[in-house]
Structures are given as structure tokens and as C-alpha cells.
N, CA, C and O of each residue as an XYZ file, in Angstrom:
484
protein
N     216.274    156.866     48.502
C     216.950    158.114     48.576
C     216.635    158.718     50.038
O     215.493    158.772     50.494
N     217.732    159.145     50.684
C     217.554    159.741     51.891
C     217.389    161.228     51.928
O     217.216    161.826     50.865
N     217.425    161.819     52.968
C     217.224    163.234     53.231
C     218.384    164.001     52.723
O     219.499    163.569     53.013
N     218.292    165.016     52.047
C     219.267    165.986     51.555
C     218.652    167.365     51.744
O     217.602    167.695     51.192
N     219.360    168.158     52.554
C     219.085    169.539     52.621
C     220.204    170.251     52.279
O     221.256    170.118     52.904
N     220.062    171.117     51.195
C     221.355    171.898     50.560
C     221.082    173.394     50.630
O     219.968    173.862     50.393
N     222.084    174.086     50.946
C     222.062    175.506     50.655
C     222.755    175.670     49.427
O     223.907    175.257     49.288
N     222.058    176.309     48.434
C     222.671    176.331     46.975
C     222.627    177.798     46.441
O     221.827    178.616     46.894
N     223.438    178.063     45.553
C     223.513    179.346     44.857
C     223.252    178.835     43.372
O     223.873    177.862     42.946
N     222.334    179.504     42.606
C     222.079    179.349     41.240
C     223.127    180.071     40.554
O     223.425    181.218     40.888
N     223.741    179.408     39.541
C     224.765    180.018     38.666
C     224.374    180.198     37.323
O     223.487    179.457     36.898
N     224.918    181.125     36.502
C     224.750    181.293     35.155
C     225.569    180.287     34.213
O     225.223    180.053     33.055
N     226.644    179.738     34.804
C     227.534    178.800     34.073
C     227.438    177.529     34.652
O     226.856    177.364     35.724
N     228.009    176.537     33.972
C     228.072    175.093     34.344
C     228.993    175.135     35.644
O     230.033    175.788     35.741
N     228.470    174.386     36.552
C     229.320    174.118     37.810
C     229.892    172.729     37.705
O     231.091    172.580     37.469
N     229.004    171.612     37.886
C     229.516    170.246     37.692
C     228.508    169.438     36.852
O     227.456    169.997     36.542
N     228.717    168.286     36.493
C     227.770    167.574     35.719
C     226.655    167.139     36.523
O     225.705    166.616     35.940
N     226.629    167.276     37.773
C     225.551    166.793     38.674
C     224.691    167.834     39.387
O     223.590    167.571     39.872
N     225.267    169.022     39.416
C     224.710    170.052     40.170
C     223.765    171.009     39.178
O     224.145    172.105     38.764
N     222.658    170.499     38.911
C     221.809    171.219     38.031
C     220.254    170.872     38.421
O     219.985    169.886     39.107
N     219.354    171.681     37.970
C     217.925    171.524     38.203
C     217.255    171.814     36.902
O     217.511    172.850     36.287
N     216.334    170.853     36.432
C     215.629    171.067     35.188
C     214.632    172.199     35.375
O     213.817    172.215     36.297
N     214.739    173.128     34.464
C     213.740    174.326     34.577
C     212.291    173.872     34.626
O     211.445    174.381     35.361
N     212.081    172.880     33.791
C     210.565    172.496     33.822
C     210.083    171.796     35.088
O     208.885    171.687     35.347
N     211.053    171.326     35.867
C     210.703    170.742     37.293
C     210.761    171.738     38.346
O     210.332    171.497     39.474
N     211.282    172.860     38.015
C     211.442    173.939     39.174
C     210.765    175.175     38.801
O     211.453    176.188     38.680
N     209.422    175.229     38.589
C     208.699    176.368     38.055
C     208.757    177.556     39.176
O     208.635    178.737     38.851
N     208.951    177.142     40.501
C     208.984    178.104     41.474
C     210.313    179.037     41.539
O     210.496    179.979     42.309
N     211.068    178.613     40.685
C     212.450    179.404     40.550
C     212.335    180.340     39.308
O     213.190    181.205     39.118
N     211.368    180.183     38.533
C     211.199    181.011     37.392
C     211.242    182.624     37.717
O     211.983    183.381     37.091
N     210.456    183.016     38.657
C     210.384    184.509     39.035
C     211.615    185.151     39.320
O     211.806    186.305     38.938
N     212.516    184.478     39.992
C     213.690    185.096     40.436
C     215.056    184.663     39.621
O     216.122    185.277     39.679
N     214.815    183.554     38.902
C     216.097    183.019     38.143
C     215.909    182.702     36.709
O     216.579    181.831     36.154
N     214.946    183.445     36.067
C     214.807    183.176     34.695
C     216.000    183.467     33.977
O     216.313    182.656     33.104
N     216.687    184.395     34.152
C     217.951    184.803     33.418
C     219.046    183.808     33.669
O     220.060    183.922     32.980
N     218.983    182.854     34.557
C     220.014    181.920     34.893
C     219.897    180.607     34.003
O     220.794    179.764     33.990
N     218.824    180.502     33.323
C     218.568    179.218     32.611
C     219.571    179.128     31.517
O     219.910    180.085     30.821
N     220.043    177.857     31.406
C     221.186    177.531     30.425
C     220.746    176.274     29.738
O     220.126    175.435     30.392
N     221.009    176.079     28.501
C     220.603    174.855     27.735
C     221.746    173.849     28.149
O     222.921    174.215     28.148
N     221.375    172.594     28.496
C     222.266    171.513     28.726
C     221.995    170.444     27.749
O     220.829    170.140     27.498
N     223.047    169.814     27.145
C     222.942    168.681     26.267
C     223.030    167.386     26.888
O     224.002    167.080     27.579
N     222.015    166.573     26.667
C     222.161    165.160     27.260
C     222.314    164.160     26.028
O     221.685    164.209     24.971
N     223.221    163.311     26.376
C     223.508    162.227     25.248
C     223.593    160.911     25.983
O     224.694    160.530     26.379
N     222.543    160.214     26.187
C     222.504    158.903     26.717
C     222.711    157.877     25.802
O     222.185    157.963     24.692
N     223.435    156.864     26.115
C     223.661    155.649     25.158
C     222.387    155.052     24.817
O     221.547    154.774     25.673
N     222.222    154.838     23.492
C     220.944    154.263     22.869
C     219.781    155.093     22.725
O     218.696    154.626     22.381
N     220.003    156.531     23.023
C     218.977    157.408     22.916
C     219.447    158.607     22.100
O     220.629    158.950     22.077
N     218.407    159.277     21.384
C     218.833    160.332     20.654
C     219.204    161.655     21.606
O     218.505    162.039     22.544
N     220.340    162.215     21.204
C     220.787    163.366     22.097
C     219.707    164.429     22.101
O     218.990    164.525     21.105
N     219.540    165.182     23.068
C     218.498    166.301     23.219
C     219.056    167.414     24.188
O     219.955    167.177     24.994
N     218.482    168.587     24.054
C     218.851    169.636     24.937
C     217.706    170.183     25.651
O     216.618    170.309     25.090
N     217.912    170.529     26.923
C     216.788    171.100     27.727
C     217.467    172.185     28.671
O     218.634    172.130     29.059
N     216.586    173.138     28.965
C     217.150    174.252     29.979
C     217.183    173.845     31.321
O     216.274    173.176     31.813
N     218.254    174.235     31.990
C     218.514    173.862     33.265
C     218.945    174.935     34.139
O     219.230    175.969     33.535
N     219.066    174.967     35.375
C     219.569    175.865     36.343
C     220.937    175.142     36.998
O     220.811    174.168     37.740
N     222.088    175.630     36.705
C     223.294    175.015     37.346
C     223.334    175.785     38.712
O     222.931    176.943     38.824
N     223.855    175.041     39.742
C     223.950    175.646     41.072
C     225.294    175.078     41.686
O     225.878    174.098     41.223
N     225.697    175.777     42.735
C     226.906    175.340     43.546
C     226.392    175.081     44.972
O     225.585    175.846     45.500
N     226.829    174.091     45.525
C     226.310    173.832     46.979
C     227.204    174.462     48.018
O     228.424    174.296     48.039
N     226.535    175.184     48.867
C     227.182    175.984     49.825
C     227.210    175.346     51.230
O     228.192    175.485     51.958
N     226.139    174.655     51.596
C     225.958    173.928     52.820
C     225.215    172.599     52.578
O     224.578    172.421     51.540
N     225.299    171.720     53.492
C     224.616    170.334     53.281
C     224.386    169.729     54.544
O     225.227    169.832     55.437
N     223.214    169.044     54.717
C     222.893    168.223     55.891
C     222.081    167.093     55.418
O     221.232    167.279     54.546
N     222.284    165.937     55.934
C     221.589    164.678     55.453
C     220.763    164.064     56.493
O     220.084    163.084     56.184
N     220.735    164.557     57.789
C     219.933    163.918     58.880
C     219.789    164.999     59.877
O     220.334    166.092     59.725
N     219.023    164.684     60.945
C     218.851    165.637     62.038
C     217.536    166.408     62.111
O     217.419    167.504     62.659
N     216.584    165.751     61.524
C     215.171    166.525     61.584
C     214.360    165.814     62.515
O     214.608    164.680     62.924
N     213.292    166.583     62.867
C     212.229    165.987     63.778
C     211.178    165.325     62.844
O     211.196    165.566     61.637
N     210.261    164.487     63.402
C     209.194    163.845     62.596
C     208.420    165.010     61.991
O     208.067    164.870     60.820
N     208.089    166.202     62.658
C     207.433    167.243     62.155
C     207.766    167.803     60.814
O     206.975    168.363     60.055
N     209.158    167.561     60.599
C     209.769    168.048     59.286
C     209.035    167.308     58.146
O     208.710    167.950     57.148
N     208.763    166.020     58.240
C     208.189    165.157     57.235
C     206.635    165.536     57.121
O     206.005    165.379     56.075
N     206.116    166.021     58.230
C     204.682    166.407     58.175
C     204.524    167.781     57.476
O     203.519    168.014     56.804
N     205.434    168.617     57.620
C     205.501    170.016     57.121
C     205.912    170.125     55.660
O     205.316    170.853     54.866
N     206.997    169.339     55.333
C     207.611    169.499     53.992
C     207.474    168.300     53.009
O     207.755    167.156     53.366
N     207.059    168.585     51.833
C     207.012    167.727     50.842
C     208.379    167.490     50.193
O     209.237    168.368     50.285
N     208.613    166.390     49.567
C     209.942    166.185     48.840
C     210.118    167.236     47.726
O     209.153    167.664     47.093
N     211.363    167.628     47.514
C     211.774    168.498     46.372
C     211.090    169.814     46.425
O     210.352    170.200     45.519
N     211.348    170.506     47.514
C     210.835    171.892     47.639
C     212.040    172.832     47.802
O     213.192    172.451     48.013
N     211.636    174.100     47.681
C     212.740    175.090     47.856
C     212.200    176.092     48.983
O     211.006    176.362     49.111
N     213.167    176.581     49.739
C     212.955    177.606     50.731
C     213.722    178.864     50.234
O     214.934    178.800     50.026
N     213.026    179.988     50.048
C     213.692    181.129     49.432
C     213.777    182.351     50.250
O     214.455    183.298     49.852
N     213.115    182.398     51.399
C     212.988    183.425     52.350
C     213.552    183.101     53.623
O     213.570    181.930     53.999
N     214.072    184.142     54.407
C     214.373    184.131     55.716
C     213.376    183.643     56.644
O     213.734    182.901     57.559
N     212.093    183.999     56.502
C     211.022    183.643     57.227
C     210.827    182.048     57.101
O     210.574    181.355     58.087
N     210.968    181.528     55.797
C     210.817    180.062     55.708
C     211.936    179.322     56.277
O     211.728    178.198     56.735
N     213.170    179.867     56.297
C     214.277    179.257     56.839
C     214.240    179.129     58.372
O     214.606    178.137     59.004
N     213.732    180.304     58.895
C     213.401    180.292     60.354
C     212.455    179.264     60.840
O     212.624    178.710     61.926
N     211.447    178.997     60.044
C     210.428    178.023     60.321
C     211.058    176.578     60.113
O     210.751    175.703     60.923
N     211.870    176.304     59.133
C     212.557    175.202     58.893
C     213.365    174.822     60.111
O     213.341    173.655     60.503
N     214.175    175.867     60.816
C     214.958    175.482     61.940
C     214.094    174.964     63.047
O     214.598    174.239     63.905
N     212.897    175.270     63.085
C     211.993    174.581     64.248
C     211.847    173.113     64.037
O     211.376    172.423     64.940
N     212.217    172.594     62.912
C     211.990    171.123     62.774
C     213.434    170.414     62.681
O     213.565    169.295     62.187
N     214.410    171.097     63.154
C     215.848    170.557     63.312
C     215.971    169.976     64.698
O     215.489    170.609     65.638
N     216.621    168.737     64.920
C     216.691    168.124     66.176
C     217.731    169.087     66.971
O     218.551    169.799     66.391
N     217.605    169.021     68.167
C     218.404    169.989     69.084
C     219.963    169.756     69.006
O     220.759    170.679     69.181
N     220.356    168.416     68.723
C     221.732    168.101     68.689
C     222.321    168.418     67.290
O     223.527    168.269     67.094
N     221.447    168.875     66.267
C     221.998    169.274     65.000
C     221.732    170.744     64.775
O     222.012    171.250     63.689
N     221.200    171.451     65.761
C     220.884    172.869     65.579
C     222.100    173.719     65.516
O     222.103    174.671     64.736
N     223.136    173.467     66.263
C     224.289    174.328     66.165
C     224.925    174.207     64.724
O     225.266    175.236     64.142
N     225.087    173.002     64.155
C     225.609    172.924     62.862
C     224.762    173.489     61.855
O     225.231    174.164     60.940
N     223.403    173.224     61.987
C     222.366    173.861     61.060
C     222.609    175.424     61.028
O     222.758    176.040     59.973
N     222.633    175.987     62.232
C     222.796    177.481     62.297
C     224.134    177.953     61.646
O     224.198    178.976     60.965
N     225.146    177.177     61.888
C     226.477    177.601     61.245
C     226.447    177.384     59.718
O     226.822    178.286     58.970
N     226.036    176.287     59.280
C     225.933    176.019     57.798
C     224.807    176.506     56.955
O     224.900    176.502     55.727
N     223.680    176.952     57.616
C     222.510    177.415     56.927
C     222.048    178.759     57.284
O     221.948    179.646     56.436
N     221.746    178.939     58.606
C     221.264    180.219     58.920
C     222.249    181.401     58.922
O     221.848    182.538     58.674
N     223.384    181.168     59.169
C     224.536    182.275     59.066
C     224.948    182.446     57.662
O     225.445    183.533     57.368
N     224.819    181.529     56.728
C     225.370    181.601     55.339
C     224.166    182.110     54.415
O     224.434    182.697     53.367
N     222.930    181.899     54.776
C     221.775    182.263     53.884
C     221.671    183.728     53.693
O     221.667    184.544     54.615
N     221.586    184.012     52.388
C     221.325    185.386     51.904
C     220.081    185.431     51.056
O     220.085    184.934     49.930
N     219.000    186.022     51.572
C     217.743    185.923     50.787
C     217.940    186.648     49.485
O     218.458    187.765     49.497
N     217.556    186.079     48.360
C     217.678    186.661     47.194
C     218.987    186.157     46.410
O     219.028    186.216     45.181
N     219.985    185.690     47.123
C     221.227    185.285     46.707
C     221.299    183.721     46.563
O     221.885    183.179     45.626
N     220.701    183.093     47.493
C     220.749    181.614     47.667
C     219.482    181.007     48.162
O     218.607    181.742     48.619
N     219.333    179.790     48.106
C     218.080    179.169     48.586
C     218.382    177.895     49.164
O     219.518    177.434     49.058
N     217.406    177.240     49.808
C     217.444    175.862     50.336
C     216.733    174.918     49.570
O     215.548    175.125     49.308
N     217.371    173.806     49.141
C     216.746    172.744     48.384
C     216.621    171.480     49.325
O     217.594    170.961     49.872
N     215.276    171.031     49.457
C     214.970    169.917     50.351
C     214.600    168.741     49.390
O     213.635    168.800     48.628
N     215.409    167.706     49.480
C     215.039    166.487     48.625
C     215.025    165.270     49.608
O     215.883    165.143     50.481
N     214.021    164.401     49.422
C     213.985    163.159     50.044
C     213.164    162.203     49.301
O     213.026    161.053     49.717
């Protein structure tokens, strides 16, 4: 799996079959998004169906490359950035040639308390 940095907005309703986060895997979202939890049914072939709470989200911005080595020293996989201060720090780890796009797709669209950044790799 490669790098994925996404600007997302948590939604109360289903968005797509792939844009969701398991509540149990995202405890840092509990304080701000507890009311957004929705039960999702899983029905995999050969397994008993089950239901688990998830957060659905919509993707607003996306970047898959363009980070400095310092990014990997600073950020663990599968973390969230929820504040403007944290986003400003993240921008320090973006390569210069990607900074204009990062500013347009993340910095200008980010609204603290309304959306967040999901970092996966």
C-alpha cells in the first residue's frame, strides 16, 4: 500500500461502499463524531453476516505522493489530523513541487471541526 493523504468529511449517511472507517479502529474520532456512527452490515461469502458501527465519509481532497523523508519520521500510518495547527505542521513535510497543489486541495479547503485529514500508508 502506498501513501494516501485525504481530506475527508464524516457523514451521517452512507456515502459509498468503500468510504468508511470502523469506529473501533478510530477511537480518536469519538469525541467529535460519536453522533455520526452508523451500523454497517457485512456479508462475506462463507462467513456469518455481522454488523459493526462505522463512520462514513466523503473525500474532498486527495494526494498520494510528494512528501519529504521527514514525513515518515513524524507520522505513523493511519492517523488523523483534526486541527489547523496540525495541518500547518503537515505542510512542512510536503515537497516544494507539491506544495501549491497541497495548499489548494488541503489548506484552503480545510475547515477545523467540519473535516479532517486522514493519513494512510
